[in-house]
DRENBA-393987 format. One record per atom (N, C-alpha, C, O): x, y, z. Coordinates in nm, 2 decimals. Example, Ala and Ser with C-alpha at 12.3 -4.5 7.8 and 13.67 -1.06 7.14 Angstrom:
   east  north     up
   1.32  -0.57   0.78
   1.23  -0.45   0.78
   1.32  -0.33   0.78
   1.42  -0.33   0.85
   1.28  -0.22   0.71
   1.37  -0.11   0.71
   1.29   0.00   0.79
   1.34   0.11   0.80
# end
This chain:
   east  north     up
   0.08  -0.12   0.00
   0.00   0.00   0.00
   0.09   0.13   0.00
   0.05   0.23  -0.06
   0.20   0.12   0.06
   0.29   0.24   0.07
   0.34   0.28  -0.07
   0.35   0.39  -0.10
   0.36   0.17  -0.16
   0.40   0.20  -0.29
   0.29   0.27  -0.37
   0.31   0.36  -0.45
   0.17   0.22  -0.36
   0.05   0.28  -0.42
   0.03   0.42  -0.38
   0.01   0.51  -0.46
   0.05   0.45  -0.25
   0.04   0.58  -0.19
   0.15   0.67  -0.25
   0.12   0.79  -0.29
   0.27   0.62  -0.27
   0.38   0.70  -0.32
   0.35   0.73  -0.47
   0.37   0.85  -0.51
   0.29   0.64  -0.54
   0.26   0.66  -0.68
   0.15   0.77  -0.69
   0.16   0.86  -0.78
   0.05   0.76  -0.61
  -0.06   0.86  -0.61
  -0.01   1.00  -0.57
  -0.05   1.10  -0.63
   0.08   1.00  -0.47
   0.13   1.13  -0.42
   0.22   1.20  -0.53
   0.23   1.32  -0.53
   0.28   1.11  -0.61
   0.38   1.17  -0.71
   0.33   1.15  -0.85
   0.40   1.16  -0.95
   0.20   1.14  -0.87
   0.14   1.12  -1.00
   0.16   1.23  -1.09
   0.18   1.21  -1.21
   0.17   1.35  -1.04
   0.19   1.47  -1.13
   0.33   1.46  -1.20
   0.34   1.51  -1.32
   0.43   1.40  -1.14
   0.55   1.38  -1.21
   0.56   1.25  -1.28
   0.63   1.23  -1.38
   0.49   1.14  -1.23
   0.50   1.01  -1.29
   0.42   1.00  -1.42
   0.47   0.94  -1.51
   0.31   1.07  -1.43
   0.23   1.07  -1.55
   0.31   1.12  -1.68
   0.31   1.05  -1.78
   0.37   1.23  -1.67
   0.46   1.27  -1.79
   0.57   1.17  -1.82
   0.61   1.15  -1.93
   0.62   1.11  -1.71
   0.73   1.01  -1.73
   0.68   0.89  -1.80
   0.75   0.83  -1.88
   0.56   0.85  -1.77
   0.50   0.73  -1.83
   0.48   0.76  -1.98
   0.51   0.68  -2.07
   0.42   0.88  -2.01
   0.40   0.92  -2.15
   0.53   0.93  -2.23
   0.53   0.88  -2.34
   0.63   0.99  -2.17
   0.76   1.00  -2.23
   0.82   0.86  -2.26
   0.87   0.83  -2.37
   0.80   0.77  -2.16
   0.86   0.63  -2.18
   0.79   0.56  -2.29
   0.85   0.50  -2.38
   0.66   0.57  -2.30
   0.58   0.51  -2.41
   0.62   0.57  -2.54
   0.64   0.50  -2.64
   0.64   0.70  -2.55
   0.68   0.77  -2.67
   0.81   0.72  -2.72
   0.83   0.70  -2.84
   0.91   0.72  -2.63
   1.04   0.67  -2.66
   1.04   0.53  -2.72
   1.10   0.50  -2.82
   0.97   0.44  -2.65
   0.96   0.30  -2.69
   0.89   0.29  -2.83
   0.94   0.22  -2.92
   0.78   0.37  -2.85
   0.71   0.36  -2.97
   0.79   0.40  -3.09
   0.80   0.34  -3.20
   0.86   0.51  -3.08
   0.95   0.57  -3.18
   1.06   0.47  -3.21
   1.09   0.44  -3.33
   1.12   0.42  -3.11
   1.24   0.33  -3.12
   1.20   0.20  -3.19
   1.27   0.16  -3.29
   1.09   0.14  -3.15
   1.04   0.02  -3.21
   1.00   0.04  -3.36
   1.03  -0.05  -3.44
   0.93   0.15  -3.39
   0.89   0.18  -3.52
   1.01   0.19  -3.62
   1.01   0.13  -3.73
   1.11   0.27  -3.58
   1.23   0.28  -3.66
   1.31   0.15  -3.67
   1.35   0.12  -3.78
   1.32   0.08  -3.56
   1.40  -0.04  -3.56
   1.32  -0.15  -3.65
   1.39  -0.23  -3.72
   1.19  -0.15  -3.65
   1.11  -0.24  -3.73
   1.14  -0.22  -3.88
   1.16  -0.31  -3.95
   1.14  -0.09  -3.92
   1.17  -0.06  -4.06
   1.31  -0.09  -4.10
   1.33  -0.16  -4.20
   1.41  -0.06  -4.02
   1.55  -0.08  -4.05
   1.57  -0.23  -4.04
   1.64  -0.29  -4.13
   1.52  -0.30  -3.94
   1.55  -0.44  -3.92
   1.48  -0.52  -4.03
   1.54  -0.63  -4.07
   1.37  -0.48  -4.07
   1.30  -0.56  -4.18
   1.39  -0.55  -4.31
   1.41  -0.65  -4.38
   1.44  -0.43  -4.34
   1.52  -0.42  -4.46
   1.65  -0.50  -4.44
   1.69  -0.57  -4.54
   1.71  -0.49  -4.33
   1.84  -0.57  -4.30
   1.81  -0.72  -4.31
   1.89  -0.80  -4.36
   1.69  -0.76  -4.26
   1.66  -0.90  -4.26
   1.64  -0.95  -4.40
   1.68  -1.07  -4.43
   1.58  -0.87  -4.49
   1.56  -0.91  -4.63
   1.70  -0.92  -4.70
   1.72  -1.02  -4.77
   1.78  -0.83  -4.67
   1.92  -0.83  -4.73
   1.99  -0.96  -4.68
   2.06  -1.03  -4.76
   1.98  -0.98  -4.55
   2.05  -1.10  -4.49
   2.00  -1.23  -4.55
   2.07  -1.33  -4.56
   1.87  -1.24  -4.58
   1.81  -1.36  -4.64
   1.85  -1.38  -4.78
   1.86  -1.49  -4.83
   1.87  -1.27  -4.85
   1.90  -1.27  -5.00
   2.05  -1.30  -5.02
   2.08  -1.36  -5.12
   2.13  -1.26  -4.93
   2.28  -1.27  -4.95
   2.34  -1.33  -4.83
   2.35  -1.27  -4.72
   2.38  -1.46  -4.83
   2.43  -1.53  -4.72
   2.55  -1.46  -4.66
   2.56  -1.45  -4.53
   2.65  -1.43  -4.74
   2.77  -1.37  -4.69
   2.74  -1.23  -4.62
   2.79  -1.21  -4.51
   2.66  -1.15  -4.69
   2.63  -1.02  -4.63
   2.54  -1.04  -4.50
   2.55  -0.96  -4.41
   2.46  -1.14  -4.51
   2.37  -1.17  -4.39
   2.46  -1.21  -4.27
   2.42  -1.17  -4.16
   2.56  -1.28  -4.29
   2.65  -1.31  -4.18
   2.71  -1.19  -4.11
   2.72  -1.18  -3.99
   2.75  -1.09  -4.20
   2.81  -0.97  -4.15
   2.70  -0.89  -4.07
   2.73  -0.83  -3.97
   2.58  -0.88  -4.13
   2.47  -0.80  -4.07
   2.44  -0.86  -3.93
   2.43  -0.78  -3.83
   2.43  -0.99  -3.92
   2.39  -1.05  -3.79
   2.51  -1.04  -3.69
   2.48  -1.02  -3.57
   2.63  -1.05  -3.74
   2.74  -1.03  -3.65
   2.75  -0.89  -3.60
   2.77  -0.86  -3.48
   2.72  -0.79  -3.68
   2.72  -0.65  -3.64
   2.61  -0.62  -3.54
   2.63  -0.56  -3.44
   2.49  -0.67  -3.57
   2.38  -0.64  -3.48
   2.39  -0.72  -3.34
   2.35  -0.67  -3.24
   2.46  -0.83  -3.35
   2.48  -0.91  -3.23
   2.59  -0.84  -3.14
   2.58  -0.84  -3.02
   2.68  -0.77  -3.21
   2.78  -0.70  -3.13
   2.72  -0.58  -3.07
   2.76  -0.54  -2.95
   2.63  -0.51  -3.13
   2.57  -0.39  -3.08
   2.50  -0.42  -2.95
   2.50  -0.34  -2.85
   2.43  -0.53  -2.94
   2.35  -0.56  -2.83
   2.43  -0.60  -2.70
   2.38  -0.61  -2.59
   2.57  -0.62  -2.72
   2.65  -0.65  -2.61
   2.71  -0.53  -2.55
   2.77  -0.54  -2.44
   2.69  -0.41  -2.61
   2.74  -0.29  -2.55
   2.66  -0.25  -2.43
   2.53  -0.24  -2.45
   2.71  -0.22  -2.32
   2.63  -0.18  -2.20
   2.55  -0.05  -2.23
   2.61   0.04  -2.29
   2.43  -0.05  -2.19
   2.34   0.06  -2.23
   2.39   0.19  -2.17
   2.38   0.30  -2.24
   2.44   0.19  -2.05
   2.49   0.32  -1.99
   2.60   0.37  -2.07
   2.61   0.50  -2.10
   2.69   0.29  -2.12
   2.80   0.34  -2.20
   2.76   0.38  -2.34
   2.80   0.49  -2.39
   2.66   0.31  -2.40
   2.61   0.35  -2.53
   2.54   0.48  -2.53
   2.56   0.57  -2.61
   2.45   0.49  -2.43
   2.37   0.62  -2.42
   2.46   0.74  -2.39
   2.45   0.85  -2.45
   2.56   0.71  -2.31
   2.66   0.82  -2.28
   2.74   0.86  -2.40
   2.76   0.98  -2.42
   2.78   0.77  -2.48
   2.86   0.80  -2.60
   2.77   0.87  -2.70
   2.81   0.97  -2.76
   2.65   0.82  -2.72
   2.56   0.89  -2.81
   2.52   1.03  -2.77
   2.50   1.12  -2.85
   2.51   1.05  -2.64
   2.48   1.19  -2.59
   2.58   1.29  -2.63
   2.55   1.41  -2.64
   2.71   1.25  -2.65
   2.81   1.34  -2.69
   2.79   1.39  -2.83
   2.82   1.50  -2.87
   2.73   1.30  -2.92
   2.71   1.33  -3.06
   2.57   1.40  -3.08
   2.56   1.49  -3.16
   2.47   1.35  -3.01
   2.33   1.40  -3.04
   2.27   1.48  -2.93
   2.15   1.52  -2.94
   2.34   1.50  -2.82
   2.29   1.58  -2.71
   2.22   1.49  -2.61
   2.21   1.37  -2.62
   2.17   1.56  -2.50
   2.11   1.49  -2.39
   1.95   1.47  -2.42
   1.91   1.51  -2.53
   1.88   1.42  -2.32
   1.74   1.40  -2.33
   1.70   1.27  -2.41
   1.77   1.17  -2.41
   1.60   1.28  -2.49
   1.55   1.16  -2.56
   1.63   1.11  -2.68
   1.63   0.99  -2.70
   1.68   1.20  -2.76
   1.75   1.15  -2.89
   1.85   1.04  -2.87
   1.85   0.94  -2.94
   1.95   1.05  -2.78
   2.05   0.94  -2.76
   1.98   0.81  -2.72
   2.03   0.70  -2.75
   1.88   0.82  -2.64
   1.81   0.70  -2.59
   1.74   0.63  -2.71
   1.75   0.51  -2.72
   1.67   0.71  -2.79
   1.60   0.65  -2.91
   1.70   0.59  -3.00
   1.67   0.48  -3.05
   1.81   0.66  -3.03
   1.91   0.60  -3.12
   1.96   0.47  -3.07
   1.98   0.37  -3.14
   2.00   0.47  -2.94
   2.05   0.35  -2.87
   1.95   0.24  -2.87
   1.99   0.12  -2.89
   1.83   0.27  -2.84
   1.73   0.16  -2.84
   1.70   0.10  -2.98
   1.68  -0.02  -2.99
   1.71   0.18  -3.08
   1.70   0.13  -3.22
   1.81   0.03  -3.25
   1.78  -0.07  -3.30
   1.93   0.07  -3.21
   2.04  -0.02  -3.23
   2.03  -0.15  -3.15
   2.06  -0.26  -3.21
   1.98  -0.15  -3.03
   1.95  -0.27  -2.95
   1.84  -0.36  -3.01
   1.85  -0.48  -3.01
   1.74  -0.29  -3.07
   1.63  -0.37  -3.12
   1.65  -0.43  -3.25
   1.57  -0.52  -3.30
   1.76  -0.40  -3.32
   1.78  -0.45  -3.46
   1.80  -0.60  -3.46
   1.75  -0.67  -3.55
   1.87  -0.66  -3.36
   1.91  -0.80  -3.37
   1.79  -0.89  -3.38
   1.77  -0.97  -3.47
   1.69  -0.89  -3.28
   1.58  -0.98  -3.29
   1.49  -0.96  -3.41
   1.44  -1.06  -3.47
   1.48  -0.83  -3.46
   1.39  -0.81  -3.57
   1.46  -0.86  -3.70
   1.40  -0.92  -3.79
   1.59  -0.82  -3.71
   1.67  -0.87  -3.83
   1.68  -1.02  -3.84
   1.65  -1.08  -3.94
   1.71  -1.08  -3.73
   1.73  -1.22  -3.72
   1.60  -1.30  -3.76
   1.60  -1.39  -3.83
   1.49  -1.25  -3.70
   1.36  -1.32  -3.73
   1.31  -1.30  -3.87
   1.25  -1.38  -3.93
   1.34  -1.18  -3.92
   1.30  -1.15  -4.06
   1.37  -1.25  -4.15
   1.31  -1.31  -4.24
   1.50  -1.26  -4.13
   1.58  -1.35  -4.21
   1.53  -1.49  -4.20
   1.51  -1.56  -4.30
   1.51  -1.53  -4.07
   1.46  -1.67  -4.05
   1.33  -1.70  -4.11
   1.30  -1.81  -4.16
   1.24  -1.60  -4.10
   1.10  -1.62  -4.15
   1.10  -1.63  -4.30
   1.03  -1.71  -4.36
   1.18  -1.55  -4.37
   1.19  -1.56  -4.52
   1.25  -1.69  -4.56
   1.21  -1.76  -4.65
   1.36  -1.73  -4.50
   1.43  -1.85  -4.53
   1.34  -1.98  -4.50
   1.37  -2.08  -4.56
   1.25  -1.96  -4.41
   1.16  -2.08  -4.38
   1.05  -2.10  -4.47
   0.98  -2.20  -4.47
   1.03  -2.01  -4.56
   0.92  -2.02  -4.66
   0.96  -2.14  -4.76
   1.07  -2.15  -4.81
   0.86  -2.22  -4.78
   0.88  -2.34  -4.87
   0.93  -2.30  -5.01
   0.86  -2.22  -5.07
   1.04  -2.35  -5.05
   1.09  -2.31  -5.18
   0.99  -2.34  -5.30
   0.99  -2.27  -5.40
   0.91  -2.44  -5.28
   0.81  -2.48  -5.38
   0.71  -2.36  -5.40
   0.66  -2.34  -5.51
   0.68  -2.29  -5.29
   0.59  -2.18  -5.29
   0.65  -2.07  -5.37
   0.59  -2.00  -5.46
   0.78  -2.04  -5.35
   0.85  -1.94  -5.42
   0.86  -1.97  -5.57
   0.84  -1.88  -5.65
   0.89  -2.10  -5.60
   0.89  -2.14  -5.74
   0.76  -2.13  -5.81
   0.75  -2.09  -5.92
   0.65  -2.15  -5.73
   0.52  -2.14  -5.79
   0.49  -1.99  -5.82
   0.43  -1.96  -5.92
   0.53  -1.90  -5.73
   0.52  -1.76  -5.76
   0.59  -1.71  -5.88
   0.55  -1.63  -5.96
   0.71  -1.77  -5.89
   0.80  -1.73  -6.01
   0.73  -1.79  -6.14
   0.73  -1.72  -6.24
   0.67  -1.91  -6.13
   0.61  -1.97  -6.24
   0.48  -1.89  -6.28
   0.44  -1.90  -6.40
   0.42  -1.81  -6.19
   0.31  -1.73  -6.22
   0.35  -1.60  -6.28
   0.26  -1.51  -6.31
   0.48  -1.58  -6.30
   0.53  -1.45  -6.36
   0.57  -1.35  -6.27
   0.60  -1.24  -6.31
   0.58  -1.38  -6.14
   0.62  -1.28  -6.04
   0.77  -1.26  -6.05
   0.85  -1.35  -6.07
   0.81  -1.13  -6.03
   0.95  -1.10  -6.03
   1.00  -1.14  -5.89
   0.92  -1.18  -5.80
   1.13  -1.13  -5.87
   1.19  -1.16  -5.73
   1.13  -1.08  -5.62
   1.10  -1.12  -5.51
   1.12  -0.95  -5.65
   1.07  -0.85  -5.55
   0.92  -0.87  -5.53
   0.87  -0.86  -5.42
   0.85  -0.90  -5.64
   0.70  -0.93  -5.62
   0.68  -1.05  -5.54
   0.59  -1.05  -5.45
   0.76  -1.15  -5.56
   0.75  -1.27  -5.48
   0.78  -1.24  -5.33
   0.71  -1.29  -5.24
   0.88  -1.16  -5.31
   0.91  -1.12  -5.17
   0.80  -1.04  -5.11
   0.76  -1.08  -4.99
   0.74  -0.95  -5.17
   0.64  -0.86  -5.12
   0.50  -0.93  -5.10
   0.43  -0.91  -5.00
   0.47  -1.02  -5.20
   0.34  -1.07  -5.20
   0.33  -1.22  -5.15
   0.22  -1.27  -5.12
   0.44  -1.28  -5.14
   0.44  -1.42  -5.09
   0.53  -1.45  -4.97
   0.48  -1.49  -4.87
   0.66  -1.42  -4.98
   0.75  -1.45  -4.88
   0.73  -1.37  -4.75
   0.72  -1.43  -4.64
   0.72  -1.24  -4.76
   0.70  -1.16  -4.64
   0.57  -1.19  -4.57
   0.57  -1.20  -4.44
   0.46  -1.20  -4.64
   0.33  -1.23  -4.57
   0.34  -1.37  -4.50
   0.29  -1.38  -4.39
   0.41  -1.46  -4.56
   0.42  -1.59  -4.49
   0.52  -1.59  -4.37
   0.50  -1.66  -4.28
   0.61  -1.49  -4.37
   0.71  -1.48  -4.27
   0.66  -1.39  -4.15
   0.73  -1.38  -4.05
   0.54  -1.32  -4.17
   0.50  -1.23  -4.07
   0.49  -1.28  -3.93
   0.53  -1.21  -3.84
   0.44  -1.40  -3.90
   0.43  -1.45  -3.76
   0.57  -1.46  -3.70
   0.59  -1.43  -3.58
   0.67  -1.50  -3.78
   0.81  -1.51  -3.72
   0.86  -1.37  -3.70
   0.93  -1.35  -3.60
   0.84  -1.28  -3.79
   0.88  -1.14  -3.78
   0.82  -1.08  -3.65
   0.89  -1.01  -3.58
   0.69  -1.10  -3.63
   0.63  -1.05  -3.51
   0.68  -1.10  -3.38
   0.69  -1.03  -3.28
   0.73  -1.23  -3.39
   0.79  -1.29  -3.27
   0.92  -1.21  -3.23
   0.94  -1.18  -3.11
   0.99  -1.17  -3.33
   1.11  -1.09  -3.31
   1.08  -0.95  -3.26
   1.15  -0.89  -3.18
   0.97  -0.90  -3.32
   0.93  -0.76  -3.28
   0.88  -0.76  -3.13
   0.90  -0.67  -3.06
   0.81  -0.87  -3.09
   0.77  -0.88  -2.95
   0.89  -0.88  -2.86
   0.90  -0.81  -2.76
   0.99  -0.96  -2.89
   1.11  -0.97  -2.81
   1.18  -0.83  -2.81
   1.23  -0.79  -2.70
   1.19  -0.76  -2.92
   1.26  -0.63  -2.93
   1.18  -0.53  -2.84
   1.24  -0.45  -2.77
   1.05  -0.53  -2.85
   0.97  -0.44  -2.78
   0.98  -0.45  -2.63
   1.01  -0.35  -2.56
   0.97  -0.57  -2.58
   0.99  -0.59  -2.43
   1.13  -0.55  -2.38
   1.14  -0.49  -2.28
   1.23  -0.58  -2.46
   1.36  -0.55  -2.43
   1.38  -0.40  -2.42
   1.44  -0.34  -2.33
   1.33  -0.33  -2.52
   1.34  -0.18  -2.53
   1.26  -0.11  -2.42
   1.31  -0.02  -2.36
   1.15  -0.17  -2.38
   1.07  -0.11  -2.27
   1.16  -0.11  -2.14
   1.16  -0.01  -2.06
   1.23  -0.22  -2.12
   1.31  -0.23  -2.00
   1.44  -0.14  -2.00
   1.47  -0.07  -1.91
   1.51  -0.15  -2.12
   1.64  -0.08  -2.13
   1.61   0.08  -2.13
   1.70   0.15  -2.09
   1.50   0.12  -2.17
   1.47   0.26  -2.18
   1.49   0.33  -2.05
   1.51   0.45  -2.04
   1.47   0.26  -1.94
   1.48   0.32  -1.81
   1.62   0.38  -1.78
   1.64   0.48  -1.71
   1.72   0.32  -1.85
   1.86   0.37  -1.83
   1.88   0.51  -1.90
   1.97   0.58  -1.87
   1.78   0.54  -1.99
   1.79   0.67  -2.05
   1.78   0.79  -1.95
   1.82   0.90  -1.99
   1.73   0.76  -1.83
   1.73   0.87  -1.73
   1.87   0.92  -1.70
   1.88   1.04  -1.66
   1.97   0.84  -1.72
   2.10   0.89  -1.69
   2.16   0.99  -1.79
   2.25   1.06  -1.76
   2.09   1.00  -1.90
   2.13   1.10  -2.00
   2.03   1.21  -2.02
   2.02   1.28  -2.12
   1.93   1.22  -1.92
   1.84   1.33  -1.92
   1.70   1.30  -1.97
   1.62   1.39  -1.97
   1.67   1.18  -2.01
   1.54   1.14  -2.06
   1.44   1.14  -1.94
   1.47   1.08  -1.84
   1.33   1.21  -1.95
   1.23   1.22  -1.84
   1.14   1.10  -1.85
   1.01   1.12  -1.87
   1.19   0.98  -1.84
   1.11   0.86  -1.85
   1.10   0.79  -1.72
   1.13   0.85  -1.61
   1.06   0.67  -1.72
   1.04   0.60  -1.59
   1.17   0.55  -1.52
   1.16   0.49  -1.42
   1.28   0.59  -1.58
   1.40   0.56  -1.51
   1.43   0.67  -1.41
   1.51   0.65  -1.32
   1.36   0.79  -1.42
   1.38   0.90  -1.33
   1.35   0.87  -1.18
   1.44   0.90  -1.10
   1.24   0.81  -1.15
   1.21   0.77  -1.01
   1.31   0.67  -0.95
   1.35   0.67  -0.84
   1.36   0.58  -1.04
   1.46   0.48  -1.00
   1.59   0.55  -0.97
   1.66   0.53  -0.87
   1.63   0.64  -1.07
   1.76   0.71  -1.05
   1.75   0.81  -0.93
   1.85   0.82  -0.86
   1.64   0.87  -0.91
   1.62   0.96  -0.79
   1.63   0.89  -0.66
   1.67   0.95  -0.56
   1.59   0.76  -0.66
   1.60   0.68  -0.54
   1.74   0.64  -0.49
   1.76   0.61  -0.38
   1.83   0.65  -0.59
   1.97   0.61  -0.56
   2.03   0.71  -0.46
   2.03   0.83  -0.49
   2.08   0.66  -0.35
   2.14   0.75  -0.25
   2.05   0.80  -0.14
   2.09   0.86  -0.05
   1.92   0.78  -0.16
   1.82   0.82  -0.06
   1.83   0.73   0.07
   1.87   0.61   0.06
   1.80   0.79   0.18
   1.80   0.71   0.30
   1.66   0.66   0.34
   1.65   0.58   0.43
   1.56   0.72   0.28
   1.42   0.67   0.31
   1.34   0.68   0.18
   1.37   0.76   0.09
   1.24   0.59   0.18
   1.15   0.59   0.06
   1.21   0.53  -0.06
   1.15   0.54  -0.17
   1.32   0.47  -0.05
   1.39   0.42  -0.17
   1.31   0.31  -0.24
   1.30   0.32  -0.37
   1.27   0.21  -0.17
   1.20   0.10  -0.23
   1.07   0.15  -0.30
   1.05   0.10  -0.41
   0.99   0.23  -0.24
   0.87   0.28  -0.30
   0.90   0.36  -0.43
   0.83   0.35  -0.53
   1.01   0.44  -0.43
   1.05   0.52  -0.55
   1.09   0.43  -0.66
   1.05   0.45  -0.78
   1.17   0.32  -0.63
   1.21   0.23  -0.73
   1.09   0.15  -0.79
   1.08   0.14  -0.91
   1.00   0.11  -0.70
   0.88   0.03  -0.75
   0.79   0.12  -0.83
   0.72   0.07  -0.92
   0.79   0.25  -0.80
   0.71   0.34  -0.88
   0.76   0.35  -1.02
   0.68   0.39  -1.11
   0.88   0.32  -1.04
   0.94   0.32  -1.18
   0.92   0.18  -1.24
   0.89   0.16  -1.36
   0.95   0.07  -1.16
   0.95  -0.06  -1.21
   0.81  -0.11  -1.25
   0.79  -0.17  -1.35
   0.71  -0.08  -1.16
   0.57  -0.13  -1.19
   0.51  -0.08  -1.32
   0.47  -0.16  -1.40
   0.52   0.05  -1.35
   0.47   0.09  -1.48
   0.54   0.04  -1.60
   0.49   0.00  -1.70
   0.68   0.02  -1.58
   0.76  -0.04  -1.69
   0.71  -0.18  -1.72
   0.70  -0.22  -1.83
   0.69  -0.25  -1.61
   0.65  -0.39  -1.63
   0.51  -0.40  -1.69
   0.48  -0.48  -1.78
   0.42  -0.31  -1.65
   0.29  -0.31  -1.71
   0.29  -0.27  -1.86
   0.22  -0.33  -1.94
   0.37  -0.17  -1.89
   0.39  -0.13  -2.03
   0.44  -0.25  -2.11
   0.39  -0.28  -2.22
   0.54  -0.32  -2.06
   0.60  -0.43  -2.13
   0.50  -0.54  -2.15
   0.49  -0.60  -2.26
   0.42  -0.57  -2.05
   0.32  -0.68  -2.06
   0.21  -0.65  -2.15
   0.17  -0.73  -2.24
   0.16  -0.52  -2.15
   0.06  -0.48  -2.24
   0.10  -0.48  -2.38
   0.03  -0.52  -2.47
   0.23  -0.43  -2.41
   0.28  -0.43  -2.55
   0.29  -0.58  -2.60
   0.26  -0.60  -2.71
   0.34  -0.67  -2.51
   0.36  -0.80  -2.55
   0.23  -0.87  -2.58
   0.22  -0.95  -2.68
   0.13  -0.85  -2.50
   0.00  -0.91  -2.51
  -0.07  -0.86  -2.64
  -0.13  -0.93  -2.72
  -0.05  -0.73  -2.67
  -0.10  -0.67  -2.79
  -0.04  -0.73  -2.92
  -0.11  -0.77  -3.01
   0.09  -0.74  -2.92
   0.16  -0.80  -3.03
   0.13  -0.95  -3.05
   0.12  -1.00  -3.16
   0.11  -1.02  -2.93
   0.08  -1.16  -2.93
  -0.06  -1.18  -2.99
  -0.08  -1.28  -3.07
  -0.15  -1.09  -2.96
  -0.29  -1.10  -3.01
  -0.29  -1.08  -3.17
  -0.36  -1.15  -3.24
  -0.21  -0.99  -3.21
  -0.19  -0.96  -3.36
  -0.13  -1.09  -3.42
  -0.17  -1.13  -3.53
  -0.03  -1.14  -3.36
   0.04  -1.26  -3.41
  -0.06  -1.38  -3.43
  -0.06  -1.45  -3.53
  -0.14  -1.40  -3.32
  -0.24  -1.51  -3.33
  -0.34  -1.49  -3.43
  -0.39  -1.58  -3.50
  -0.39  -1.36  -3.44
  -0.49  -1.33  -3.54
  -0.44  -1.35  -3.68
  -0.51  -1.41  -3.77
  -0.31  -1.32  -3.71
  -0.26  -1.34  -3.84
  -0.24  -1.49  -3.87
  -0.27  -1.54  -3.98
  -0.20  -1.56  -3.77
  -0.18  -1.71  -3.78
  -0.31  -1.77  -3.81
  -0.32  -1.87  -3.89
  -0.42  -1.73  -3.74
  -0.55  -1.78  -3.76
  -0.60  -1.75  -3.90
  -0.67  -1.83  -3.96
  -0.57  -1.63  -3.94
  -0.62  -1.59  -4.08
  -0.55  -1.68  -4.19
  -0.61  -1.71  -4.29
  -0.42  -1.71  -4.16
  -0.35  -1.80  -4.26
  -0.42  -1.94  -4.26
  -0.43  -2.00  -4.37
  -0.46  -1.99  -4.14
  -0.52  -2.12  -4.13
  -0.66  -2.12  -4.21
  -0.69  -2.21  -4.28
  -0.73  -2.01  -4.19
  -0.86  -2.00  -4.26
  -0.85  -2.00  -4.41
  -0.92  -2.06  -4.48
  -0.75  -1.92  -4.45
  -0.72  -1.90  -4.60
  -0.68  -2.04  -4.65
  -0.72  -2.08  -4.76
  -0.59  -2.11  -4.58
  -0.55  -2.24  -4.63
  -0.66  -2.34  -4.64
  -0.67  -2.42  -4.73
  -0.75  -2.33  -4.54
  -0.87  -2.42  -4.53
  -0.97  -2.40  -4.65
  -1.03  -2.49  -4.69
  -0.97  -2.27  -4.69
  -1.07  -2.24  -4.80
  -1.00  -2.26  -4.94
  -1.07  -2.24  -5.04
# end
């Protein structure tokens, strides 16, 4: 109950932090989805280049977030921009990897049939391969989103007014520390769960639609 009271007493500051957190996550995931999708297609089409792309995105995710955000803040300034750029870089691996895996998992016979119908390579990609790979791509997007929601809290160290602020403010306090930390953790957890459930529902809906189409 003390944590709930703390949240209610500090709602005037927490509400903008929640909105900022959601905004940072939404922008980061949207940009990462576009870039990761493109990289995944490239990785699926060219095995050698795909190895380089996956190696690069795997390396990016190993960089400590505090160090990455701090480095980016030197180039793009403080507040939200370095956090968004950093989160985009972190989210690339699961989206790129799953896009590549989804495309490569498409039955070659289906691709051959599309080619036999007169489709070009890009038409086959847009109208056959990517639609069939969507459930796998969404799985990567879910993983990236939940990860980004959590890592975004570190953005408070470079001035982002997100849910990392109450956690950061609690460091060094002699009283009320646990409630302040939980005031940041609980909304972050709820945002992550809600985002994952939403994407999971979309993923199930698309999978069900594929089953219905196949049955008809």
